[in-house]
Each structure stands twice: as structure tokens, then as C-alpha cells.
N, CA, C, O and the ligand as a Tripos MOL2 file, in Angstrom:
@<TRIPOS>MOLECULE
protein
  241   239    61     0     0
PROTEIN
NO_CHARGES

@<TRIPOS>ATOM
      1 N           0.7890   -1.2080   -0.0230 N.3       1 MET1
      2 CA          0.0220   -0.0350   -0.0250 C.3       1 MET1
      3 C           0.8810    1.2250    0.0200 C.2       1 MET1
      4 O           0.6610    2.1590   -0.7510 O.2       1 MET1
      5 N           1.8700    1.2500    0.9350 N.am      2 PHE2
      6 CA          2.7020    2.4900    1.0330 C.3       2 PHE2
      7 C           3.4640    2.7340   -0.2570 C.2       2 PHE2
      8 O           3.5310    3.8460   -0.7800 O.2       2 PHE2
      9 N           4.0680    1.5730   -0.7720 N.am      3 GLU3
     10 CA          4.9060    1.7790   -1.9500 C.3       3 GLU3
     11 C           4.0630    2.2430   -3.1460 C.2       3 GLU3
     12 O           4.5340    3.0210   -3.9760 O.2       3 GLU3
     13 N           2.8460    1.7720   -3.2260 N.am      4 GLN4
     14 CA          1.9730    2.2490   -4.3010 C.3       4 GLN4
     15 C           1.7270    3.7420   -4.1890 C.2       4 GLN4
     16 O           1.7180    4.4510   -5.1950 O.2       4 GLN4
     17 N           1.5240    4.2270   -2.9610 N.am      5 ALA5
     18 CA          1.2830    5.6210   -2.7500 C.3       5 ALA5
     19 C           2.4930    6.4600   -3.2390 C.2       5 ALA5
     20 O           2.3250    7.5220   -3.8390 O.2       5 ALA5
     21 N           3.6870    5.9610   -2.9690 N.am      6 VAL6
     22 CA          4.8680    6.6090   -3.3790 C.3       6 VAL6
     23 C           4.9580    6.7080   -4.9070 C.2       6 VAL6
     24 O           5.3170    7.7470   -5.4610 O.2       6 VAL6
     25 N           4.6310    5.6290   -5.5480 N.am      7 GLN7
     26 CA          4.7200    5.6440   -7.0450 C.3       7 GLN7
     27 C           3.7340    6.6290   -7.5730 C.2       7 GLN7
     28 O           4.0580    7.3530   -8.5140 O.2       7 GLN7
     29 N           2.5390    6.7060   -7.0250 N.am      8 VAL8
     30 CA          1.5060    7.5800   -7.5290 C.3       8 VAL8
     31 C           1.9840    9.0600   -7.3710 C.2       8 VAL8
     32 O           1.8230    9.8770   -8.2780 O.2       8 VAL8
     33 N           2.5620    9.3620   -6.2160 N.am      9 SER9
     34 CA          2.9530   10.7510   -5.9880 C.3       9 SER9
     35 C           4.1830   11.0960   -6.8760 C.2       9 SER9
     36 O           4.3660   12.2440   -7.2810 O.2       9 SER9
     37 N           5.0000   10.0900   -7.1580 N.am     10 GLU10
     38 CA          6.1070   10.3390   -8.1040 C.3      10 GLU10
     39 C           5.6080   10.6590   -9.5180 C.2      10 GLU10
     40 O           6.1040   11.5690  -10.1830 O.2      10 GLU10
     41 N           4.6460    9.9080   -9.9370 N.am     11 ALA11
     42 CA          4.0430   10.1580  -11.2540 C.3      11 ALA11
     43 C           3.4030   11.5350  -11.3310 C.2      11 ALA11
     44 O           3.5080   12.2590  -12.3210 O.2      11 ALA11
     45 N           2.7130   11.8640  -10.1910 N.am     12 PHE12
     46 CA          2.0750   13.2060  -10.1050 C.3      12 PHE12
     47 C           3.1200   14.3060  -10.2300 C.2      12 PHE12
     48 O           2.9280   15.2890  -10.9460 O.2      12 PHE12
     49 N           4.2430   14.1190   -9.5130 N.am     13 ARG13
     50 CA          5.2700   15.1310   -9.5170 C.3      13 ARG13
     51 C           5.8210   15.3320  -10.9350 C.2      13 ARG13
     52 O           6.0530   16.4660  -11.3560 O.2      13 ARG13
     53 N           6.0340   14.2120  -11.6830 N.am     14 GLN14
     54 CA          6.5730   14.3450  -13.0120 C.3      14 GLN14
     55 C           5.5530   15.0660  -13.9500 C.2      14 GLN14
     56 O           5.9310   15.9090  -14.7630 O.2      14 GLN14
     57 N           4.3110   14.7200  -13.8140 N.am     15 SER15
     58 CA          3.3470   15.3690  -14.6940 C.3      15 SER15
     59 C           3.2310   16.8670  -14.3890 C.2      15 SER15
     60 O           2.9880   17.6890  -15.2730 O.2      15 SER15
     61 N           3.4200   17.1980  -13.0660 N.am     16 ALA16
     62 CA          3.4110   18.5950  -12.6580 C.3      16 ALA16
     63 C           4.5540   19.3260  -13.2680 C.2      16 ALA16
     64 O           4.4100   20.4810  -13.6690 O.2      16 ALA16
     65 N           5.7340   18.6610  -13.3520 N.am     17 ASP17
     66 CA          6.8940   19.2760  -14.0220 C.3      17 ASP17
     67 C           6.5920   19.5560  -15.4510 C.2      17 ASP17
     68 O           6.9140   20.6360  -15.9460 O.2      17 ASP17
     69 N           5.9800   18.6180  -16.1450 N.am     18 GLN18
     70 CA          5.6740   18.8190  -17.5590 C.3      18 GLN18
     71 C           4.6650   19.9350  -17.7050 C.2      18 GLN18
     72 O           4.7350   20.6940  -18.6710 O.2      18 GLN18
     73 N           3.7130   20.0640  -16.7660 N.am     19 MET19
     74 CA          2.7630   21.1220  -16.8880 C.3      19 MET19
     75 C           3.4550   22.5380  -16.6960 C.2      19 MET19
     76 O           3.1110   23.5190  -17.3550 O.2      19 MET19
     77 N           4.4060   22.5600  -15.7890 N.am     20 GLN20
     78 CA          5.1660   23.8100  -15.6820 C.3      20 GLN20
     79 C           5.8910   24.1830  -16.9250 C.2      20 GLN20
     80 O           5.9720   25.3720  -17.2320 O.2      20 GLN20
     81 N           6.4390   23.2260  -17.6840 N.am     21 GLY21
     82 CA          7.1000   23.4470  -18.8750 C.3      21 GLY21
     83 C           6.2120   24.0630  -19.8990 C.2      21 GLY21
     84 O           6.6000   25.0040  -20.5910 O.2      21 GLY21
     85 N           4.9470   23.5090  -20.0110 N.am     22 SER22
     86 CA          4.0390   24.0070  -21.0300 C.3      22 SER22
     87 C           3.5180   25.3980  -20.6530 C.2      22 SER22
     88 O           3.1030   26.1760  -21.5120 O.2      22 SER22
     89 N           3.5510   25.6940  -19.3260 N.am     23 LEU23
     90 CA          3.0670   27.0060  -18.8900 C.3      23 LEU23
     91 C           4.0020   28.1820  -19.4030 C.2      23 LEU23
     92 O           3.5840   29.3360  -19.4940 O.2      23 LEU23
     93 N           5.2600   27.8190  -19.7230 N.am     24 HIS24
     94 CA          6.1550   28.7980  -20.2190 C.3      24 HIS24
     95 C           5.6690   29.3520  -21.5650 C.2      24 HIS24
     96 O           6.0670   30.4400  -21.9830 O.2      24 HIS24
     97 N           4.7880   28.5700  -22.2440 N.am     25 MET25
     98 CA          4.3530   28.9800  -23.5910 C.3      25 MET25
     99 C           2.9080   29.4070  -23.5360 C.2      25 MET25
    100 O           2.2580   29.5320  -24.5740 O.2      25 MET25
    101 N           2.3770   29.6410  -22.3090 N.am     26 ALA26
    102 CA          0.9220   29.8060  -22.1590 C.3      26 ALA26
    103 C           0.5450   31.2930  -22.0500 C.2      26 ALA26
    104 O          -0.5770   31.6220  -21.6640 O.2      26 ALA26
    105 N           1.4900   32.1940  -22.3940 N.am     27 LEU27
    106 CA          1.1390   33.6310  -22.3660 C.3      27 LEU27
    107 C           1.2190   34.2350  -23.7510 C.2      27 LEU27
    108 O           2.1010   33.8960  -24.5400 O.2      27 LEU27
    109 N           0.3280   35.0960  -24.0280 N.am     28 LYS28
    110 CA          0.3870   35.8500  -25.2740 C.3      28 LYS28
    111 C           0.2780   37.3020  -24.9480 C.2      28 LYS28
    112 O          -0.2270   37.6610  -23.8850 O.2      28 LYS28
    113 N           0.7320   38.1420  -25.8210 N.am     29 GLY29
    114 CA          0.7500   39.5480  -25.5340 C.3      29 GLY29
    115 C           0.8180   40.4470  -26.8060 C.2      29 GLY29
    116 O           1.1740   39.9940  -27.8940 O.2      29 GLY29
    117 N           0.4600   41.7350  -26.6100 N.am     30 CYS30
    118 CA          0.4740   42.6290  -27.6980 C.3      30 CYS30
    119 C           1.8010   43.3990  -27.6690 C.2      30 CYS30
    120 O           2.1290   44.0330  -26.6670 O.2      30 CYS30
    121 N           2.5740   43.3430  -28.7900 N.am     31 PRO31
    122 CA          3.9100   44.0480  -28.8020 C.3      31 PRO31
    123 C           3.7450   45.5430  -28.7650 C.2      31 PRO31
    124 O           4.6940   46.2460  -28.4180 O.2      31 PRO31
    125 N           2.5870   46.0640  -29.1070 N.am     32 GLU32
    126 CA          2.3260   47.5150  -29.0550 C.3      32 GLU32
    127 C           2.0030   47.9940  -27.7130 C.2      32 GLU32
    128 O           2.6150   48.9450  -27.2250 O.2      32 GLU32
    129 N           1.0010   47.3350  -27.0500 N.am     33 CYS33
    130 CA          0.4690   47.7750  -25.7530 C.3      33 CYS33
    131 C           1.2330   47.1800  -24.6230 C.2      33 CYS33
    132 O           1.0760   47.6430  -23.4940 O.2      33 CYS33
    133 N           2.0860   46.1420  -24.8500 N.am     34 LYS34
    134 CA          2.7980   45.4650  -23.7850 C.3      34 LYS34
    135 C           1.8830   44.7210  -22.8070 C.2      34 LYS34
    136 O           2.2540   44.4450  -21.6660 O.2      34 LYS34
    137 N           0.6930   44.4110  -23.2820 N.am     35 THR35
    138 CA         -0.2230   43.6750  -22.4230 C.3      35 THR35
    139 C           0.0420   42.1810  -22.5600 C.2      35 THR35
    140 O           0.5410   41.7260  -23.5890 O.2      35 THR35
    141 N          -0.2960   41.4130  -21.5090 N.am     36 THR36
    142 CA         -0.1900   39.9940  -21.5680 C.3      36 THR36
    143 C          -1.4420   39.3720  -21.0750 C.2      36 THR36
    144 O          -2.1680   39.9490  -20.2650 O.2      36 THR36
    145 N          -1.7010   38.1840  -21.5660 N.am     37 GLN37
    146 CA         -2.8880   37.4380  -21.1170 C.3      37 GLN37
    147 C          -2.6110   35.9620  -21.3510 C.2      37 GLN37
    148 O          -1.7240   35.5710  -22.1090 O.2      37 GLN37
    149 N          -3.3990   35.1800  -20.6740 N.am     38 MET38
    150 CA         -3.2710   33.7050  -20.7850 C.3      38 MET38
    151 C          -3.8070   33.3240  -22.1490 C.2      38 MET38
    152 O          -4.7770   33.9030  -22.6390 O.2      38 MET38
    153 N          -3.1490   32.3230  -22.7650 N.am     39 ILE39
    154 CA         -3.6410   31.7620  -23.9990 C.3      39 ILE39
    155 C          -4.7250   30.7690  -23.6100 C.2      39 ILE39
    156 O          -4.4630   29.7850  -22.9190 O.2      39 ILE39
    157 N          -5.9830   31.0450  -24.0760 N.am     40 ALA40
    158 CA         -7.1010   30.2080  -23.6940 C.3      40 ALA40
    159 C          -7.6840   29.5430  -24.9230 C.2      40 ALA40
    160 O          -8.6560   28.8010  -24.7860 O.2      40 ALA40
    161 N          -7.1640   29.7570  -26.0910 N.am     41 SER41
    162 CA         -7.6950   29.1490  -27.2930 C.3      41 SER41
    163 C          -6.5370   28.8450  -28.2610 C.2      41 SER41
    164 O          -5.4400   29.3830  -28.1090 O.2      41 SER41
    165 N          -6.7880   27.9880  -29.2480 N.am     42 PRO42
    166 CA         -5.6920   27.5940  -30.1330 C.3      42 PRO42
    167 C          -5.1690   28.7320  -30.9890 C.2      42 PRO42
    168 O          -4.0050   28.7250  -31.3910 O.2      42 PRO42
    169 N          -6.0290   29.7210  -31.2760 N.am     43 THR43
    170 CA         -5.5610   30.8920  -32.0200 C.3      43 THR43
    171 C          -5.1600   32.0110  -31.1050 C.2      43 THR43
    172 O          -5.7210   32.1650  -30.0210 O.2      43 THR43
    173 N          -4.2040   32.7870  -31.5220 N.am     44 LEU44
    174 CA         -3.7530   33.9430  -30.6420 C.3      44 LEU44
    175 C          -4.7160   35.1440  -30.7880 C.2      44 LEU44
    176 O          -4.9860   35.8340  -29.8060 O.2      44 LEU44
    177 N          -5.2400   35.4000  -32.0280 N.am     45 GLY45
    178 CA         -6.1230   36.4610  -32.1470 C.3      45 GLY45
    179 C          -5.3620   37.8050  -32.2900 C.2      45 GLY45
    180 O          -4.1560   37.8630  -32.5270 O.2      45 GLY45
    181 N          -6.1520   38.8540  -32.1300 N.am     46 ILE46
    182 CA         -5.5270   40.2350  -32.2270 C.3      46 ILE46
    183 C          -5.7950   40.9740  -30.9670 C.2      46 ILE46
    184 O          -6.6750   40.5980  -30.1930 O.2      46 ILE46
    185 N          -5.0240   42.0620  -30.7330 N.am     47 CYS47
    186 CA         -5.2210   42.9190  -29.5800 C.3      47 CYS47
    187 C          -6.5290   43.6450  -29.6110 C.2      47 CYS47
    188 O          -6.9130   44.2060  -30.6370 O.2      47 CYS47
    189 N          -7.2370   43.6420  -28.4680 N.am     48 GLU48
    190 CA         -8.5130   44.3280  -28.4180 C.3      48 GLU48
    191 C          -8.3520   45.8370  -28.4630 C.2      48 GLU48
    192 O          -9.2590   46.5550  -28.8860 O.2      48 GLU48
    193 N          -7.2020   46.3130  -28.0270 N.am     49 GLU49
    194 CA         -6.9020   47.7080  -27.9280 C.3      49 GLU49
    195 C          -6.5380   48.3450  -29.2540 C.2      49 GLU49
    196 O          -7.1150   49.3600  -29.6430 O.2      49 GLU49
    197 N          -5.5930   47.7580  -29.9370 N.am     50 CYS50
    198 CA         -5.0130   48.3460  -31.1150 C.3      50 CYS50
    199 C          -5.1310   47.5110  -32.3850 C.2      50 CYS50
    200 O          -4.8460   47.9870  -33.4840 O.2      50 CYS50
    201 N          -5.5630   46.2370  -32.2170 N.am     51 GLY51
    202 CA         -5.7310   45.3860  -33.3980 C.3      51 GLY51
    203 C          -4.4420   44.7200  -33.9090 C.2      51 GLY51
    204 O          -4.4590   44.0610  -34.9480 O.2      51 GLY51
    205 N          -3.3680   44.8820  -33.2110 N.am     52 SER52
    206 CA         -2.1220   44.2330  -33.5860 C.3      52 SER52
    207 C          -2.2180   42.7010  -33.3370 C.2      52 SER52
    208 O          -2.9400   42.2310  -32.4570 O.2      52 SER52
    209 N          -1.4490   41.9560  -34.1620 N.am     53 ASP53
    210 CA         -1.4480   40.5110  -33.9430 C.3      53 ASP53
    211 C          -0.7410   40.1890  -32.6220 C.2      53 ASP53
    212 O           0.3710   40.6500  -32.3630 O.2      53 ASP53
    213 N          -1.4210   39.3830  -31.7920 N.am     54 LEU54
    214 CA         -0.7830   38.9920  -30.5170 C.3      54 LEU54
    215 C           0.3050   37.9250  -30.7950 C.2      54 LEU54
    216 O           0.2050   37.1150  -31.7170 O.2      54 LEU54
    217 N           1.3060   37.9740  -29.9740 N.am     55 VAL55
    218 CA          2.4200   37.0620  -30.1180 C.3      55 VAL55
    219 C           2.6100   36.2400  -28.8700 C.2      55 VAL55
    220 O           2.3160   36.6990  -27.7660 O.2      55 VAL55
    221 N           3.1100   35.0020  -29.0380 N.am     56 VAL56
    222 CA          3.3680   34.1450  -27.8820 C.3      56 VAL56
    223 C           4.5890   34.6570  -27.1110 C.2      56 VAL56
    224 O           5.6420   34.9570  -27.6740 O.2      56 VAL56
    225 N           4.3860   34.7410  -25.7890 N.am     57 LEU57
    226 CA          5.5220   35.2660  -24.9520 C.3      57 LEU57
    227 C           6.1830   34.0750  -24.2900 C.2      57 LEU57
    228 O           5.5140   33.1670  -23.7970 O.2      57 LEU57
    229 N           7.5020   34.0940  -24.2860 N.am     58 THR58
    230 CA          8.2600   33.0670  -23.5230 C.3      58 THR58
    231 C           8.9860   33.7280  -22.3950 C.2      58 THR58
    232 O           9.5910   34.7860  -22.5690 O.2      58 THR58
    233 N           8.9330   33.1060  -21.2190 N.am     59 ARG59
    234 CA          9.6170   33.6780  -20.0440 C.3      59 ARG59
    235 C          11.0790   33.3360  -20.1200 C.2      59 ARG59
    236 O          11.4610   32.2730  -20.6110 O.2      59 ARG59
    237 N          11.8780   34.2240  -19.6400 N.am     60 GLU60
    238 CA         13.3130   34.0220  -19.6240 C.3      60 GLU60
    239 C          13.6820   32.8570  -18.6700 C.2      60 GLU60
    240 O          14.8590   32.5310  -18.5200 O.2      60 GLU60
    241 ZN         -2.3770   46.3210  -28.5990 Zn       61 ZN61
@<TRIPOS>BOND
     1     1     2 1
     2     2     3 1
     3     3     4 2
     4     3     5 am
     5     5     6 1
     6     6     7 1
     7     7     8 2
     8     7     9 am
     9     9    10 1
    10    10    11 1
    11    11    12 2
    12    11    13 am
    13    13    14 1
    14    14    15 1
    15    15    16 2
    16    15    17 am
    17    17    18 1
    18    18    19 1
    19    19    20 2
    20    19    21 am
    21    21    22 1
    22    22    23 1
    23    23    24 2
    24    23    25 am
    25    25    26 1
    26    26    27 1
    27    27    28 2
    28    27    29 am
    29    29    30 1
    30    30    31 1
    31    31    32 2
    32    31    33 am
    33    33    34 1
    34    34    35 1
    35    35    36 2
    36    35    37 am
    37    37    38 1
    38    38    39 1
    39    39    40 2
    40    39    41 am
    41    41    42 1
    42    42    43 1
    43    43    44 2
    44    43    45 am
    45    45    46 1
    46    46    47 1
    47    47    48 2
    48    47    49 am
    49    49    50 1
    50    50    51 1
    51    51    52 2
    52    51    53 am
    53    53    54 1
    54    54    55 1
    55    55    56 2
    56    55    57 am
    57    57    58 1
    58    58    59 1
    59    59    60 2
    60    59    61 am
    61    61    62 1
    62    62    63 1
    63    63    64 2
    64    63    65 am
    65    65    66 1
    66    66    67 1
    67    67    68 2
    68    67    69 am
    69    69    70 1
    70    70    71 1
    71    71    72 2
    72    71    73 am
    73    73    74 1
    74    74    75 1
    75    75    76 2
    76    75    77 am
    77    77    78 1
    78    78    79 1
    79    79    80 2
    80    79    81 am
    81    81    82 1
    82    82    83 1
    83    83    84 2
    84    83    85 am
    85    85    86 1
    86    86    87 1
    87    87    88 2
    88    87    89 am
    89    89    90 1
    90    90    91 1
    91    91    92 2
    92    91    93 am
    93    93    94 1
    94    94    95 1
    95    95    96 2
    96    95    97 am
    97    97    98 1
    98    98    99 1
    99    99   100 2
   100    99   101 am
   101   101   102 1
   102   102   103 1
   103   103   104 2
   104   103   105 am
   105   105   106 1
   106   106   107 1
   107   107   108 2
   108   107   109 am
   109   109   110 1
   110   110   111 1
   111   111   112 2
   112   111   113 am
   113   113   114 1
   114   114   115 1
   115   115   116 2
   116   115   117 am
   117   117   118 1
   118   118   119 1
   119   119   120 2
   120   119   121 am
   121   121   122 1
   122   122   123 1
   123   123   124 2
   124   123   125 am
   125   125   126 1
   126   126   127 1
   127   127   128 2
   128   127   129 am
   129   129   130 1
   130   130   131 1
   131   131   132 2
   132   131   133 am
   133   133   134 1
   134   134   135 1
   135   135   136 2
   136   135   137 am
   137   137   138 1
   138   138   139 1
   139   139   140 2
   140   139   141 am
   141   141   142 1
   142   142   143 1
   143   143   144 2
   144   143   145 am
   145   145   146 1
   146   146   147 1
   147   147   148 2
   148   147   149 am
   149   149   150 1
   150   150   151 1
   151   151   152 2
   152   151   153 am
   153   153   154 1
   154   154   155 1
   155   155   156 2
   156   155   157 am
   157   157   158 1
   158   158   159 1
   159   159   160 2
   160   159   161 am
   161   161   162 1
   162   162   163 1
   163   163   164 2
   164   163   165 am
   165   165   166 1
   166   166   167 1
   167   167   168 2
   168   167   169 am
   169   169   170 1
   170   170   171 1
   171   171   172 2
   172   171   173 am
   173   173   174 1
   174   174   175 1
   175   175   176 2
   176   175   177 am
   177   177   178 1
   178   178   179 1
   179   179   180 2
   180   179   181 am
   181   181   182 1
   182   182   183 1
   183   183   184 2
   184   183   185 am
   185   185   186 1
   186   186   187 1
   187   187   188 2
   188   187   189 am
   189   189   190 1
   190   190   191 1
   191   191   192 2
   192   191   193 am
   193   193   194 1
   194   194   195 1
   195   195   196 2
   196   195   197 am
   197   197   198 1
   198   198   199 1
   199   199   200 2
   200   199   201 am
   201   201   202 1
   202   202   203 1
   203   203   204 2
   204   203   205 am
   205   205   206 1
   206   206   207 1
   207   207   208 2
   208   207   209 am
   209   209   210 1
   210   210   211 1
   211   211   212 2
   212   211   213 am
   213   213   214 1
   214   214   215 1
   215   215   216 2
   216   215   217 am
   217   217   218 1
   218   218   219 1
   219   219   220 2
   220   219   221 am
   221   221   222 1
   222   222   223 1
   223   223   224 2
   224   223   225 am
   225   225   226 1
   226   226   227 1
   227   227   228 2
   228   227   229 am
   229   229   230 1
   230   230   231 1
   231   231   232 2
   232   231   233 am
   233   233   234 1
   234   234   235 1
   235   235   236 2
   236   235   237 am
   237   237   238 1
   238   238   239 1
   239   239   240 2
@<TRIPOS>SUBSTRUCTURE
     1 MET1         2 RESIDUE 1 A MET
     2 PHE2         6 RESIDUE 1 A PHE
     3 GLU3        10 RESIDUE 1 A GLU
     4 GLN4        14 RESIDUE 1 A GLN
     5 ALA5        18 RESIDUE 1 A ALA
     6 VAL6        22 RESIDUE 1 A VAL
     7 GLN7        26 RESIDUE 1 A GLN
     8 VAL8        30 RESIDUE 1 A VAL
     9 SER9        34 RESIDUE 1 A SER
    10 GLU10       38 RESIDUE 1 A GLU
    11 ALA11       42 RESIDUE 1 A ALA
    12 PHE12       46 RESIDUE 1 A PHE
    13 ARG13       50 RESIDUE 1 A ARG
    14 GLN14       54 RESIDUE 1 A GLN
    15 SER15       58 RESIDUE 1 A SER
    16 ALA16       62 RESIDUE 1 A ALA
    17 ASP17       66 RESIDUE 1 A ASP
    18 GLN18       70 RESIDUE 1 A GLN
    19 MET19       74 RESIDUE 1 A MET
    20 GLN20       78 RESIDUE 1 A GLN
    21 GLY21       82 RESIDUE 1 A GLY
    22 SER22       86 RESIDUE 1 A SER
    23 LEU23       90 RESIDUE 1 A LEU
    24 HIS24       94 RESIDUE 1 A HIS
    25 MET25       98 RESIDUE 1 A MET
    26 ALA26      102 RESIDUE 1 A ALA
    27 LEU27      106 RESIDUE 1 A LEU
    28 LYS28      110 RESIDUE 1 A LYS
    29 GLY29      114 RESIDUE 1 A GLY
    30 CYS30      118 RESIDUE 1 A CYS
    31 PRO31      122 RESIDUE 1 A PRO
    32 GLU32      126 RESIDUE 1 A GLU
    33 CYS33      130 RESIDUE 1 A CYS
    34 LYS34      134 RESIDUE 1 A LYS
    35 THR35      138 RESIDUE 1 A THR
    36 THR36      142 RESIDUE 1 A THR
    37 GLN37      146 RESIDUE 1 A GLN
    38 MET38      150 RESIDUE 1 A MET
    39 ILE39      154 RESIDUE 1 A ILE
    40 ALA40      158 RESIDUE 1 A ALA
    41 SER41      162 RESIDUE 1 A SER
    42 PRO42      166 RESIDUE 1 A PRO
    43 THR43      170 RESIDUE 1 A THR
    44 LEU44      174 RESIDUE 1 A LEU
    45 GLY45      178 RESIDUE 1 A GLY
    46 ILE46      182 RESIDUE 1 A ILE
    47 CYS47      186 RESIDUE 1 A CYS
    48 GLU48      190 RESIDUE 1 A GLU
    49 GLU49      194 RESIDUE 1 A GLU
    50 CYS50      198 RESIDUE 1 A CYS
    51 GLY51      202 RESIDUE 1 A GLY
    52 SER52      206 RESIDUE 1 A SER
    53 ASP53      210 RESIDUE 1 A ASP
    54 LEU54      214 RESIDUE 1 A LEU
    55 VAL55      218 RESIDUE 1 A VAL
    56 VAL56      222 RESIDUE 1 A VAL
    57 LEU57      226 RESIDUE 1 A LEU
    58 THR58      230 RESIDUE 1 A THR
    59 ARG59      234 RESIDUE 1 A ARG
    60 GLU60      238 RESIDUE 1 A GLU
    61 ZN61       241 GROUP 0 **** ****
């Protein structure tokens, strides 16, 4: 029982690491307004303020 619990938590930790990796690509922003927002759809769309194409932001 205990060993099983350890394996499950290990698998959970690994999947959490992978999720953190994908989060680095989960922000989009407007290069003109410098605004950022979460990517919630497959398409980036355009800025609501100025109409510029939104770009994917990567964190350093
Ligand atoms: Zn804009």
C-alpha cells in the first residue's frame, strides 16, 4: 500500500513538471500595448486595444 502511494505521488510530480514546462508557452501579448494574457484558445487572435497581432511570450 505504502509503496503504491509513493509511485503515484512520483508520477504526479513528473506530470506537474511537464505542466510547468508548457506554462512557459501559455502567455500571449501585444507588442504595441505590452499587455499579456493567458492563451485560452488555439488561435492567438488580435489585440482588443489596437488590433495588432498577438504574439506568444516566452519567459526568460
Ligand atoms: Zn495592442
